[in-house]
N, C-alpha and C positions, 0 to 999 in steps of 0.2 A: 255755471261754474267753469272757470278756465282750467286747462290742464297743461302739463309740462310741455307737450309737443304740439300744441295748437299752432296752426299756420305753417307747419312743416309738411311739405309734399314729398311723398316717397313713391318711387316707381318700383314695383315688385316684379322682378324677373326671376322667378324661382320655380323649381320643380320638386325639390325634395322637402320632406317634412320639416327638417330642422331649420332650413333657411326660410321657408314659408312662415313658420311659427315665429321666427325672429321678427319678421315684418309685422306679424299680427301683434306682437308685444308693443311695437311702436304705435300701432293703431289704437291699442287699448288706452294709451295715454295721450291721445288727441291728434296724432299725425293723420294726415289724409293719405291713405295708402291706396294707390291705384295699381291693381293687379293686371298685368298684361297677359291676356290669354291668346296664345298664338297657335296656328295649326301644327299638329293635330290637336283640336280642341278637346277639352275634358268631355268624357262620355256623359250623356244624360243619365239622370237617376233611373235605377231599375225599379223604383217604387219603394225602396228601403231608405231609411234615414242615412244620409252620408255624414256620419258622425265625425269622420276625420276632417272633411272640408269645413264643417261648422266650427271646428277648433282652430285650424291653421289659417282659415281665410275670414274669420270673423272680423267685423268692423272695416272690411275692405270694400272698394269699388272694383268692378270688372270692366275692362275695355278689351274687346276682341279685335285683334289687328293682325294682318298678314304682313310682316316686315320684309318678306322676300321680294315683294313687288317694289317697283321704283317709288310709287306714291306712298306705299306703306312704310318704306324705309325713311322717306322724307318726313312722314308724319311722326315716326318714332323719334327722329332727331328733334323735332319740335317739342315733343313731350320731355325728352331728356333736358332740353334747354330750360324748361319750366320747373324741373324737379330739384329739390334740395338734396335728395338722397336717392341713390340706387341701391337696392338690396338684391343680390343675385347669387346663384350657384352654377351659372352657366360656365362652360369652358372658355378660356381666354381667346382661343382661336375663333370660336363661334361669335363671341362678342366683337372681336376685331373685324370679322367679315361684315358685320352690320354697322361698323363704325362707332360702337358704343363700349369698347373696352375703356379702361381708365383714361388712356391718352385721348381717345376719341370723345368720350363724355366730357372730359375737362376742357377740351377745345370748344365744345358746345356751351358749357357752363363752367367757367374757370373755378368757381368756389364750390363745386359739387362734392359731396361726400359719397364715396364709392365703396360700399360694403359688400364683401364677397366671402362666402364659405368655400374653401378649397379642400382638396384631399390632404396635401402634404406641405402646404405653405407656398408663398410666392417665389421663393428662391430655391436653388439646388437642382440636382438631376431629376428629381421626381415631381417637379413643380407642375407638370402638365398631366399628371395622373388624375383620373376622375375622383370626385368626392364620394367615396363609398366607406361608410363608417366602420363596418366590420373589418375591412382591410386595414384601415388606420389603427383600429384597436389591436389588431393582431401584432403590430410592431411595438407596442408599448412595453411588453414584458409582463403585463398584468394578468392576461387571460389564463396562463398556465398555473398561477398560484391561487386562483379563486376556488377551484373545486377541492374536494378531499383527495388525498394521494391516490393515484391509480385511475382517476377519472379524467375524461377529456377536458380540455380548456373550456372556459365559460365566456360567452360573449353577452354582456349585459345590455348593450345599447345606450348606456348612460353618457358616453362621450358625445353623442349627437346633441343631447340636451345641454351639456356644458357649452357646446359650440353655439347653440341657439342664444343663450343668455350672453355669452361673450361677444357675439356679433352685435347684438342690440346695445350692449355697454360700449363697445368700440365706436359705434355710430353716434351715440349720444355724446361721448367724449369728443369726437371729431366736430360735432356741431357746436359744442362749447368753445373749442379751439377756434372755430370759424367766427364765432361772435367776437372774439378778442382780436384775431389777426386778419380776418377777412379771407382766409385761405381755406380751400377745400383740401382733401387728401384721400388716399386710398387706404381702406381698412381691410385686412385679410385675417380671417380666423380659420385655421385649418382643423380638420377633424383629427389629425395626428396630434397636434398641439393640445387640443381640447381633451383628448383621451389621456394624454400624459398628465394634464392637470387633474383629471379625474383620479389618477393614481399618485397625486402629488406627494402625499406623506411617505409612501413606500419608495418612490423614485428619489426623492430628496434624501431619504435616509441611506439609500444605496449609494448615491453620489458622495455622501459624507463618509460612509464606512467602507464601501468597496464590496468586493465579491464575498459571498457567504451563502450558506444554505437557506438562511432565513429569508433572503430576498429572491432566490432563484428557484425555489421549489415550493410546492404546496405544503401546508402544515396541517396535519391531522388535528381535529378538535381535541383529541386526547393528548396532544403534545403542546398545548398552549402553556406559556410560561407562568401564567397566573390563572388558576381555576375560577377566579372571581372577576376576570376582566377579559373581554373579547372571546368569551367561551359560550358554547351553546349546549343546551340539554333538552332532551325530549320529555314532554309532559305525558300524562296518562292518556290524553286524547290525540296524541301525535303532533300537537303543536309544539313549537320550539321556544324555549326560554333563552333570552340573551341577557348576560350580566355585564355591567360596565362599572366595576368598583375596584380600580387599581390600588387605592389606598385601603388595603384590607384591615389595617389596625383601626381605622375609622369605622368601617362597616361591619366588622366581624361580630360585635355583640348583638346587634339587631338581626343581622343576616343569619347567624347560627341559630338563633331562637326560631326564626321563620322556617328553617329547613330541618329542625329537630336535632341539632347537634349542640351539645353543651359548650357554652362559651369558654369554659376552662378545660375542655378536652385536651389532655397533654399532647395529643398528636398534632393539634392545630392551634396552640395557644400563642404562637408568634407568627409574624409575617414570613420569616424565613422558613418556618415549618410548613406554612400553607402554600408557599410558592416554590420551594426547593426540596427540602428534605422529604416531606410527605405529600408532595404535589399530586402524584398519581392516586394516592389513597384518598385524598380529598375529592378528586374528580369522581372516583367510584362512589363515594358517599353521596355526592350531589346527584349523580346519575340516578341512584336509587331513590333519593328523596323527591326529586322532581317528577319521577315516574309514578308517584303515588296519587297525584292529584291532576285534574285537567288544567288547561291553560287559563280558563276563567278564574279558577281559584288563585292561581299564582299572580295574575294581574291585580286581583283585589288585595292580596297580601302586599304586593309591591307598592300599591297606591296608599294603603293604610299606613305602612311603615315609611313611606317616602323614600324608598330605596331606588338606586340607579339601576333599574332592571325593567324588562318588559317582555311581552309575548310577541313573537313574530307573526304578523297577520297576513291574510290574503287580501285581494282587492275588494272583497265585500265589506271589509272593515272601514276604510276611509270613505267608501261610497255612502255610508250612513252615520258617520261620526259627527257628533254635535260640534266638536272643535273645528272640523273641516267646514261645516256649514256656517258657523259663526264668523269665520275668517274669509269666506267667499272663495275657498279653494275649489269647491264644487258648486255649480249653480243649478238651481231648479228652473227650467225654462218651459215656457208654453210655446211649443213649436207650431207655426201656422199650418203645417201639413201633418205633423205626427203627434200633436198634443203634448202632454207633459213628458219631458225628457230631462236627463241630467247631463251636464257637460263640465269639463274642467274649467275652473274660473281663473283667478288672478293670484299668482304666487307672491306678488310684491304689494305690500301695504304702504299707502301714502295717505297721511291724515287729512291733507287739505286739497289734494288734486288726485283723487283715486282713479284707478282704471274703471272703465265703464263698458258694458256691452250695449252698443247702439244698434247693431244689425248682425244678423247671421250671415253665413257665407253667401255671396251674391251668385246669381246665375251667370253663366258665361255671356259676356257682353251686356249685362244688365245696365251698366252705367256709361256705355260708349257715347251716346249722344250727350249726356250730361257733362262728361269730362271734356269732350271736344268743344262744347259750347262755353263752359265755364273757364276752362284752363287755357284754351287756344282761341277762343272767340269765334269759332266756326258758326256761321249761320245755319239755320235748319235745312235749307235747300242744298247746301254743300255737303252736309252730313248724309242726306238722302242719296246724293250722287255717289258718295264714297261707298255707301252700302250697296248700291246698285252695281258698282264696279267690282265688288268683292274685296275691297281694301279693308273694310271694317265690317263687323257683324253685331 
């Protein structure tokens, strides 16, 4: 079965989780992703399953190369000339020193797609700052409003995952453009920009409305404007219930029955009473109601009544959820060294050309000879000589 990115050759020059996973996403859909392992090489396994590597380097090949040597640098240039795409998170001066920044890479292959994750974008005074997600997230304005008032800002790490998908999307879009125009181009996704889009609803609202406490300060869960939407309540076993029912007129009859409040209770019989006049009183009533039963009870009620509400889970829930398994969001693997294990699967569904897991993360240099022979037509004796000289491993 063919896949969307069959015949696309990607050179993976990455160090960080998000950029490496972006290259893996391309491999999942058929791209031949060649990971360049350069000194200092990845440490050998300590006998435990390297679960991170098997996620971010799945479906890749590994070529171990020292580009700091004259012959290694020349070999790297040959690889770039054969690649359709470069995916990297290296600093631009580091790439330039090897002659494989965008200018150098496009000189070697004019139609190359050069995809890079940066810290703060390709332009501006901070363009050369390193790509560190927490520092990028710190500038977005989102971290201080996530916790309850009086608590420290919260770093979620979600921005790096946005950057992962955005880079893969940018690369694929550039490949489509190349099919039409024959032109390559540079694609830059910054952690700063990705974190901003992670907070897109709030930032866009702030840009439209301007300064205000709603956007600049954290909001207590007791101060939500609608007790039935965006609000959290603890259940009897300490698990939190989340409600997303902004149209209270629609939901009130079934919701009020579920929590033991009369639908015609004069305190709450209109939307304005529920969200303005008697808002705090309704919050107190819901606090008491949800505290009487465990989270499992409330999930069953929500499902039976088809209400827009749920229970906030921990990681053990998706790890064993039938919906997760049915959609291949988590895979059951038979690891050759560690037996049955679970690993994250594929977040994108395609009916006719789905993602596939063809290989786990390679060992360092596992495919060096294969890549040199197949991609660059090196004979076996030349590969042996390069190994003996310490150029490849």
